[in-house]
C-alpha positions, 0 to 999 in steps of 0.5 A: 451801490446801484438801486436794489443791490443786495450783494455783499458790501465791505465797508472797510476802507470805503465810503459806500453810497447807495444810489437811488438811480442808475444815472448817478453823479457826484460833484465835489467842491474844494473848500478853501481854507486860509484864503485864495493862496490855498487854491492849489491845495484845495484842487489837489485834495479834490483830485485825491478823491477816488469814485468808481463802481463797486464792480471795478474796485479791484482795478478802478479806472482813473477818475477824470478831473474837470475844473468848472472854474471860469467855465461857460456852461449851457444850462438851457434844456434841449428844445423840441422833441429832444427834451421828451426823448431824453426825459423818456430815456431817463425814466426808462433807465431808472426805478420809480422812487416811492415819493415820485408816485405822489407827484406823478399822480397829481400831474396825471390827474391834472391833465398832463397827458405827456406825463401820463404817457411816460408813466404808461410806457415805462420800459417801453419804446422811446418813440412813445410820443408818436403813438 
């Protein structure tokens, strides 16, 4: 469920997850039992899992299964202003969590002006760094 959702939730037949953020992802890993000969069984079990928004429960879209086995992934953060643009978009799209306030306060008091600007413009334009 999205942050702050207060509507009715039927738990019958569902495992309901209350997401703390709007940008919420689930990753699933198949556990092998009995050795490598059971890889296909683990893959088929993972593919049976259905994850979808509550609002689409009457006719959910099919899940997309992406196998990360042997996949090459670039995990480096974006460079230059692209990093700050993405961070600003993330902050503006998600509610501030109470535990985060403590750490954000520490960063602003230690002179991290970029973080201070992000806090001040929450909900504002994404071109904040130009101001």
